[in-house]
C-alpha positions in Angstrom: -9.2 7.9 -10.0 -9.5 7.4 -6.2 -8.7 4.2 -4.3 -9.4 3.4 -0.6 -6.5 3.3 1.8 -8.0 1.2 4.6 -6.2 -2.2 4.6 -4.3 -1.1 1.5 -1.9 1.6 2.4 0.1 1.2 5.7 1.4 4.5 7.1 4.2 2.6 9.0 5.7 0.8 6.0 4.9 0.0 2.4 5.7 0.3 -1.3 3.8 1.8 -4.2 4.9 0.7 -7.7 3.5 1.8 -11.0 4.4 2.9 -14.5 3.5 6.5 -15.6 3.7 8.4 -18.9 3.3 12.1 -18.1 1.4 13.9 -21.0 2.3 17.3 -19.5 5.3 18.3 -17.5 4.8 21.4 -15.3 5.6 22.2 -11.7 3.6 20.2 -9.2 2.5 17.3 -11.4 1.0 15.5 -8.3 0.4 11.8 -7.6 -0.9 10.1 -4.5 -1.3 13.4 -2.6 -2.4 13.2 1.0 -2.3 15.6 3.9 -1.0 13.7 7.0 -0.2 14.2 10.6 3.6 14.4 9.8 3.2 16.7 6.8 2.1 15.2 3.5 2.5 12.1 1.4 3.2 13.1 -2.2 5.0 12.3 -5.4 5.4 15.3 -7.7 7.2 16.1 -10.9 8.6 19.6 -11.9 8.9 21.3 -15.2 12.7 20.8 -15.2 12.1 16.9 -15.2 12.9 16.3 -11.6 10.8 14.1 -9.3 10.3 14.4 -5.5 8.8 12.0 -2.9 7.7 13.8 0.2 6.6 11.9 3.3 6.8 14.6 5.9 7.0 18.5 5.7 6.8 20.2 2.3 9.8 19.7 0.1 11.7 17.7 2.8 11.8 14.4 0.8 14.0 12.9 -1.8 14.7 14.8 -5.1 16.1 13.5 -8.3 18.3 15.6 -10.6 16.6 17.4 -13.5 15.8 15.8 -16.9 14.9 12.4 -15.3 11.2 12.6 -16.1 10.3 13.2 -19.7 6.9 13.9 -21.5 5.4 11.0 -23.4 8.0 8.5 -22.0 7.1 5.6 -19.7 8.8 5.6 -16.3 8.7 2.9 -13.6 8.2 4.6 -10.3 8.5 3.0 -6.8 7.8 4.9 -3.5 9.0 3.1 -0.4 8.9 4.0 3.3 9.6 2.3 6.6 9.3 3.5 10.2 11.5 0.5 11.3 14.6 1.7 9.4 13.5 5.4 9.4 13.9 5.9 5.7 12.0 6.8 2.6 13.0 6.1 -1.0 12.1 7.0 -4.5 13.0 4.8 -7.4 12.8 5.9 -11.1 13.6 3.3 -13.6 15.3 1.2 -11.0 17.6 4.1 -9.7 17.2 4.7 -6.0 17.1 8.1 -4.2 16.9 7.7 -0.4 17.1 9.7 2.8 15.9 9.6 6.4 12.3 10.2 7.2 12.3 13.9 8.3 9.3 13.7 10.7 8.6 10.1 11.4 5.4 8.6 9.8 1.7 9.5 9.8 -0.7 8.2 12.5 -3.1 7.4 9.7 -3.9 8.1 6.1 -7.1 9.7 4.7 -9.9 7.3 3.7 -9.1 7.7 0.0 -6.3 8.8 -2.3 -6.2 9.9 -5.9 -3.6 8.3 -8.1 -3.2 11.4 -10.4 -4.1 14.7 -8.9 -3.9 17.3 -11.6 -2.0 17.3 -15.0 -2.8 14.4 -17.4 -0.8 11.2 -17.2 -1.2 7.6 -18.3 -0.9 5.0 -15.5 -0.2 1.3 -15.9 0.3 -1.8 -13.7 -0.2 -0.4 -10.2 0.8 -2.5 -7.2 0.7 -1.6 -3.5 2.4 -3.7 -0.9 2.3 -3.7 2.9 6.0 -4.1 3.3 9.1 -2.4 1.9 10.0 -4.2 -1.3 13.8 -4.8 -1.6 16.1 -3.0 -4.0 16.5 -6.2 -5.9 12.7 -6.8 -6.2 12.2 -3.3 -7.4 15.1 -3.5 -10.0 13.7 -6.9 -11.2 10.3 -5.4 -11.6 11.6 -2.6 -13.7 13.8 -4.7 -15.9 10.9 -7.3 -16.6 8.7 -4.6 -18.4 5.9 -7.1 -17.4 2.7 -6.5 -15.2 3.8 -6.6 -11.6 3.1 -10.0 -9.9 0.7 -10.5 -7.0 2.0 -12.1 -3.8 1.0 -12.4 -0.1 2.2 -8.8 0.6 0.1 -7.3 -2.2 -2.8 -5.2 -0.9 -3.9 -3.7 -4.1 -3.2 -4.4 -7.8 -4.6 -3.0 -11.0 -3.4 -3.8 -14.5 -5.6 -1.2 -16.3 -6.7 -3.8 -18.8 -10.4 -3.0 -18.9 -11.2 -5.0 -15.8 -10.6 -5.0 -12.0 -9.4 -8.6 -11.8 -6.9 -8.8 -8.9 -5.4 -12.2 -9.8 -4.9 -15.3 -7.7 -2.3 -15.2 -4.9 -3.0 -11.8 -3.5 -4.4 -11.1 0.0 -6.8 -8.6 1.3 -5.9 -7.4 4.8 -8.8 -5.8 6.7 -8.6 -2.6 8.8 -8.1 -3.1 12.5 -11.2 -3.8 14.5 -11.1 -2.4 18.1 -12.1 -5.0 20.6 -12.0 -2.7 23.6 -15.8 -2.8 24.1 -15.6 -6.6 24.7 -13.6 -6.2 27.9 -12.7 -9.7 29.0 -13.4 -12.6 26.5 -15.8 -15.2 27.5 -15.2 -17.1 24.3 -14.6 -16.4 20.6 -16.0 -17.5 17.3 -15.9 -16.4 13.7 -18.2 -17.2 10.6 -18.7 -15.7 7.2 -20.8 -16.1 4.1 -19.0 -18.0 1.2 -19.3 -16.4 -2.3 -21.6 -18.1 -4.7 -18.7 -19.2 -6.9 -18.1 -22.1 -4.4 -14.4 -21.4 -3.9 -13.1 -22.1 -0.4 -11.2 -19.1 0.9 -8.4 -19.5 3.4 -8.8 -16.9 6.2 -6.4 -15.8 8.8 -6.6 -13.7 11.9 -4.4 -12.1 14.4 -4.4 -9.5 17.2 -2.1 -6.5 17.2 0.1 -8.0 19.9 0.5 -11.3 18.0 3.3 -11.8 15.6 2.0 -14.5 13.3 -1.3 -15.0 11.4 -3.4 -17.9 12.6 -5.6 -19.7 10.1 -9.2 -19.8 11.2 -12.1 -21.9 9.9 -15.8 -20.9 9.1 -17.6 -21.4 12.4 -14.4 -21.9 14.4 -12.5 -19.8 16.9 -10.5 -16.7 16.7 -7.0 -16.6 18.2 -8.5 -15.4 21.5 -9.0 -17.5 24.6 -11.5 -17.2 27.4 -10.3 -14.7 30.0 -8.2 -12.7 27.6 -8.3 -9.0 28.3 -9.2 -7.2 25.1 -9.1 -3.7 26.2 -7.0 -1.8 23.7 -6.6 -4.9 21.5 -7.2 -4.8 17.8 -8.1 -7.6 15.5 -7.3 -8.0 11.7 -8.3 -10.5 9.1 -6.5 -11.6 6.0 -7.8 -13.7 3.1 -7.0 -14.4 -0.6 -8.6 -12.1 -3.1 -9.8 -12.9 -6.6 -10.7 -9.4 -7.6 -10.7 -5.9 -6.3 -14.2 -4.7 -5.4 
């Protein structure tokens, strides 16, 4: 199964959480494999039951000891990375394995990524976030043994319950739109087509040099003023989601 990365996976910072039951345990059981500018992004299991999370050159990431991963057992996995603190971490059933990022972070990710790359496995309750979840949040999620909740930092969530319902409370964050071609702003406006369900969505916008999201209204203005120089500026939108498309 492939999922898109734009607006979902942030190369600078993020967390991937899911439950996995490997049906086969051989070297290079690969998950979320992507070739990147700084090396690769990859979770893999080995025949000896160890796990590794690479975000950089091959085999430069965090390794667990052997006999941690077992065939036909469910494991709660969390992958976490942050350019701000310069670290990457792998959690297995709430236990943290962490080290410094060996080669910074990628400039971008490929357009799609496969959740499982080769040997068979069962996946459950996948959540992707655009920030580093705390140790406490990850431990709480592991101990709850429940479907992972959706909040404002959730960019993608699947429960694998025969539908793609995202759940109330999550947000979709768009890719960055380059405004360089505009040059100097004369004015600004935004409008969108509401869904047929009649539900009013709350929409936010911000430029890459702005810290806070600004709520915008249909037919209203973006957080851009007349005379603003937009060369090199990028715009993002954020809105609540009801389901993953």
